[in-house]
C-alpha positions, 0 to 999 in steps of 0.5 A: 499499499505504501509503495502504491501511495508513493508511486501514485503521489509522484505520478500525480505531481508529474501528470498535473505539472505536464497537463497544466504546462502543455495541455497533454502528455502527462498520462502519456508519459506516466502510464508506461513508466508505472507499467514498467514496475506494477501490473498494467491492469492495476495501474490503469484502475489505481491511477483513475482517482488521481487523474480525476483530481488532476483534471478537475483542478486543470479544468478549474484553472482554465475553465473560462477558455475551454471550447464548449461545442467542440468538446461536447460533440465527442461526449456521447461517443466517448461514453460508448468507447468507455463502456467497450474499453472497460469490458476489454480491460477486464478480459485481456491478458496481462502481457497483451494489455501491457504491450497495448499500453506501450503501443499506444504510447509509442504511436502517439509519441511517434506521431508527435515527433513526426509532426513537430519535426516537419513543422506541421500545424494541426488543421483541425478535423471536421465535426463528423470525426467527433464520433470515431475519435470519441469512440477510440478515445473512450476505449484507449482511456479505459485501457490505458488512461491515454484517451485525452491525447487522442481527443486533443487531435480533434479539439486542437486547430489553428484557432485554438488558444493554448489555454483553450486546449488545456481547458477543453482536454481537462473538461473531457478528462473530468468526464471520462474519469468520472464515468470510469469510476462508475464503470470500474466499481460496478458490480459486473467489473469490480475493478475498483475498491476502497483500497484504490481510493485510500492509496490515491489520497496522497496524490491529491496535494501532489496533484495540486502542487504539480498544477501550481508548478505546471502553470508557472512552466506554462507562462515561463518557457516555450512548450516545445522544449518541454514536449521534446523531452516528454516525447523522448521519455515516452518513446523509450518506455513505450518501446520497452513495454511493447517489446517485453510486455512489462 
């Protein structure tokens, strides 16, 4: 229990810092790293309360900037994906789930590296992409807590402000983690219990502190420099999980 408390507190600080600094990439970095040391299924479930606190604080900090209509389009589709994803989380073998987390992390890190190396700017997806993107994000969120990274590709467009992106993704993350609370703890899945909530308690002040630091970073440095470091770490940990299965 004490090891989990420490791990979740450290993860909460890092995720909150990155979320508030550059909008996405926190879970993309932390989930593969945690899966290197702990069972993947347990990591996904145990991290949910901490991620909920992180998303709530991030949304509160940027609540005036988020793009309501663009974010709301995805919600019913995300719900469908979450229901399907939680069922898969319950039945997938441990090594398959671990490799899947590594593959998801590596895929997004590779895409971001390619896009930034070619200096391509997101042009925005048409509104009808809200359905398939929402379903895919819901499934990935349930399996790896990395769904917010995919949603950012839909929310982000040339006229999206940095604050608007952070607020929008934070709002969607609050929704996804709230739904996962219900699905994980439901009588059918029974993936979450009281121990999960107790282990997350030290993560609450860590998330708050990380959010404060992340907001300062967001204001003080060029986000691109920070993102390159994150992407490098994600690619190393994701590749290791993909090859070894944890």
